[in-house]
N, C-alpha and C positions, 0 to 999 in steps of 0.2 A: 504494500499499500505506500504511495508516494504521500509526501508531507502534506499537500493540499486536501488529499482525499481522508488523510489520517485525521487533519484537524476538523473537516467536516464531520466524520464519524464521531469523534470525541463530544464534539458540541452537541451533536443530535443525542448522545448518552446523556449529557448533562442535562438537557433540556427535559428528557425521560424521567430521569430520577430526581432530579431537583423541583419536585412537587409536594405539595402537602399529603398525598397518600404514600409518600416515604417515611414520613414522621412516624406513624403508629408501630411499626416494627423495628425501629432503630431506637438506640439510647437516647436520642434527641427528644425523643417524646416525654422524658422525664422532666427536663426544664420547662417544655411547653404545658405542663400542669399548672404553671404558676402565670402571674401577671406582674408581680413585684419585683422590680430589678434584682434586688440583693437575693431573693429566694430563688430568681432563675439563675444567679451566679453560683450559689450554695449547691441547688440540685443538679445544675449541670455539672459543677466539679465532681462531686461525688459519681454522677453516672460515667463521666470521662475515665475517671480513677479506675472505676469498676470493669471498664469496657475490654474485657478480653475474654475469649470463650464464647459461649452460646448467648445469643443476643436476646432470645426471652429470658435467659437466667439474669442476664445483666439487668433487664428492665424489672424483673421481680425483684431482685434483691434491693435494687436502688428505691422502689415503692415502699418494701419493707421499712427500710430505715427512715423514709422520710414519715412513715406512720409512727415511728417510735419518737419523732421528733414533732409530733403532732401537725404535721403536714403545714408546717410554719418555720421553715429551718432558720431563716434571719432571727426571728423573735426567739427561736430557742437558742441559738449560739451566744445571743446576747444576755438572755435573762433566766438560762435555766438555773434550777436547784440542784444540788447534791442528790436529791431522791429522784430527779429527772434523768440523771446519769446512770442510776442504777438500771433503767429500763434499757440502756443499751448494752448491758452486760450480756456477753452470749452472741453478739452479732458477728457474724462471720460471712464473708466471701471470698471464697479460695483462700488465698494466703493473706488476705486482708482482715484483720481480727479486732476485738475491741481495745487493745492497746493502741492501734493504729487509729481508730475511730475516735477515741478520746484526744490524741494528741491532735487531730484535725480540728475537733471542737474547741479546744484550748486555743489553736492558732486562730481560727475565725472569730472567737470570742477578743481576743487581743485585736486583730485587725479592724474589725468592725465597730470596735470601741473608739476607734480614732480614725476611721474612713468610712465614705458613703458607698465605695464602690471596690469591688475586688481587682478593677481593671489596674490601679496603681501599684499594685503587688507585681505585676507583670511588667509595667514600665519603670519600676526603680532602677534596673540595670540599662537604661535606654535612654539615659539624659544627654549623653554626648550626641553631637549632630549626626554622625555616620553610625550610629548604633543600629544594631538587626535583632530579629528576632532571637537569634542566639544569645546576644548579650541579656535580651530580657528573659529568657528561660533559666539561664545560668543566675542572674539576678532574683530570680523568683525562688529559686532552689535554696540560695542561701538566706534568703528572707524567712522562706516557710519554715526553715529549720534555726530559726534564730532564738528560739525559745530554750529555756534551760530544760533538763531532764529529759533529753530525747532518747527515745530507745531505738536503738542503731537498726531494729528490725524495720522501722517505719520507713527508714530512708530510701529502702527499694522501691517504694511506691510512688514516689515524686522523680521523675528522670531528669536528666540534665545534659545539655550537648558535651560539656566538659568530660562527661564519662562516655561520650561518645555513644550514648543511647540514641535510637532514632526518635524519641520523645514522640510517639505516634499519639498517645491519648492526649496529652498537654496540647499538641497541635491541632487536634481535632476540637479540643475544647476552644481554643484559640479561634478557629473557623467557626464554630457555633456563635461565638460572642461578637467577633468583629465583622465577618461578612455580612452586607446588606443589601438585598436585591429584593424583587417584587414576589417573590415565590412564597415566602413565609416560613421556609425550613429553618435556615439560620436567622440569628436574632438581630444581629447589627446594633447592639446597644453599647458597645465600646467604640468610642470615637477619636481616642488617641494613637490607635496602631490602625495602620493603613493595611486593607485586604493585599495590595501589592507586596506588603512585606512578608506575609504569612509563608509558612513551610508545608507541604505537603504532607498530612499524616500517612506514614507508610508503615505497611505492616507486610507480612507474608503474602497476602492476596493481591494488594497493591502493587508489590514488587513482582511478582509473577506476571501480571499484566502487562505492566511498563517492559519489563524484559521482552515478552512476546511481541511488543510491537517496537522493539529496539530503542525505547526511551531511557533504559538505565543499563549501563554496563557493569556496576559495581556489583560484586557477588553477596557480599555482607548487607544484611538490612541494618543500617546503621545512621548515625547522624549525617556522615557523608554521602551515604545514598539517597537520603531525604534532600540533601543541597543540589545534588548533582540532577537528580528528578525535577525539582523545583526549577532549577535553572533551565532546563528543556521547556517546562510547562509556561515559562515566563515569555518564550519565544512564540507562543501561542496565544497568551493575552498576559500582557505585562501588568495590568491593572488588577487582574483577579485570578491569578494561576491556580490556587486552590479549589477553585470551583470544578477543576478536573478530578477531584476526589471523588465526586459523586459518579464521574464515568468509569475510574479505574476501580472503585470499590464496587460499584454496581455490577460491572462485567465480570469481575473477579469472584464477587460472592453470590450475586443473584443469577447471574448466567452461569458461573463457574466456568469462565473461559480458560 
């Protein structure tokens, strides 16, 4: 397939999958349960962090957690009492357990006690003129783990480029919060990060499809492969390269290309 036909093909897949019908079976349905900005941010964060494995399980575990938080996550992280935290004991999703959850609650309590949005947690590392999402994700990692008494086990749940992780789940979360188009799938509620800066959320499915179309040469699925693929996608659309996540993920998972 030549480059012109490939672009048309990928654009058609974006148009097909980037529709409200995509929401129900995808973890993005979790933040769509809410209308308050901070609830969207917190619910979306947990749904993204849980997003590995079966999508139905991810959605169900996210809903379970939010029910334990009275379906008001912003209110819960700011105003919970010790007895409220007792309800969280025993929560588990794969390797994410109560220890990890309680640390996240403590972080959100600290952050939202001093900030109106989670966006500036990701832009703390992007203050310099030439800063990138890589700087933002590394800055978020260090800010997130700036509280005392961190369990080392919790650190494995938050990726960072400096550890050469693909940061798939955080890049997906950023897509949800930053991209803003007319379809209503992504939220576009963060305005200080541009869609043009975003990095493609790459996992084995996306990488497989990208290699099938010769968009990616790197063998490992890591941060460098995310940068390589995004660099190519910017040649297709410099202003919104990660819209192609819909095409690559859709053809890889839904169509099992």
